[in-house]
C-alpha positions as a printed NumPy array, in Angstrom:
array([[-60.034, 103.287,  -6.624],
       [-62.977, 105.497,  -5.873],
       [-65.589, 103.126,  -7.288],
       [-67.253, 100.636,  -4.994],
       [-66.373,  97.144,  -6.116],
       [-69.165,  94.576,  -5.826],
       [-66.722,  91.724,  -5.351],
       [-65.008,  93.47 ,  -2.464],
       [-68.389,  94.26 ,  -0.917],
       [-69.352,  90.598,  -1.173],
       [-66.076,  89.532,   0.417],
       [-66.551,  92.023,   3.238],
       [-69.972,  90.549,   4.009],
       [-68.624,  87.003,   4.371],
       [-68.355,  85.73 ,   7.938],
       [-64.878,  85.417,   9.392],
       [-64.036,  81.778,  10.089],
       [-60.973,  80.517,  11.914],
       [-59.191,  77.619,  10.179],
       [-59.214,  74.292,  11.942],
       [-56.155,  73.216,  13.89 ],
       [-55.405,  70.444,  11.398],
       [-55.534,  72.823,   8.428],
       [-53.418,  75.357,  10.268],
       [-50.812,  72.71 ,  11.113],
       [-50.717,  71.353,   7.561],
       [-50.259,  74.867,   6.158],
       [-47.498,  75.557,   8.662],
       [-45.73 ,  72.295,   7.741],
       [-46.018,  73.021,   4.002],
       [-44.686,  76.556,   4.451],
       [-41.786,  75.289,   6.552],
       [-40.95 ,  72.672,   3.922],
       [-40.732,  75.416,   1.298],
       [-38.476,  77.568,   3.486],
       [-35.989,  74.825,   4.313],
       [-33.431,  74.658,   1.509],
       [-33.26 ,  71.448,  -0.49 ],
       [-30.281,  69.185,   0.09 ],
       [-27.653,  69.596,  -2.606],
       [-25.398,  66.744,  -3.629],
       [-21.756,  67.506,  -2.743],
       [-20.702,  66.92 ,  -6.356],
       [-22.685,  69.995,  -7.434],
       [-20.851,  72.112,  -4.879],
       [-17.497,  70.844,  -6.127],
       [-18.508,  71.43 ,  -9.754],
       [-19.592,  74.998,  -9.042],
       [-16.435,  75.758,  -7.072],
       [-14.273,  74.298,  -9.862],
       [-16.051,  76.346, -12.509],
       [-15.577,  79.534, -10.466],
       [-11.868,  78.812, -10.013],
       [-11.507,  78.012, -13.723],
       [-13.286,  81.229, -14.708],
       [-11.189,  83.344, -12.354],
       [ -8.025,  81.681, -13.645],
       [ -9.062,  82.392, -17.216],
       [ -9.894,  86.018, -16.309],
       [ -6.483,  86.531, -14.697],
       [ -4.723,  84.942, -17.661],
       [ -6.702,  87.032, -20.13 ],
       [ -6.11 ,  90.313, -18.295],
       [ -2.43 ,  89.569, -17.813],
       [ -2.047,  89.208, -21.6  ],
       [ -3.515,  92.675, -22.166],
       [ -0.395,  94.43 , -20.805]])
């Protein structure tokens, strides 16, 4: 990018302003809420584990019939 961009020049001329403490705290809380994993119902965990076991059982059965 060798050309001078007018938008970037305009942004560079803007004064630097610190966010207020309330805005900073609300952004921090929102970011933390996105990082914390959502609670998963135990039934989903059981269903996923059962499907993995069923798939692995099927794979073993299928491969054992090849020989």
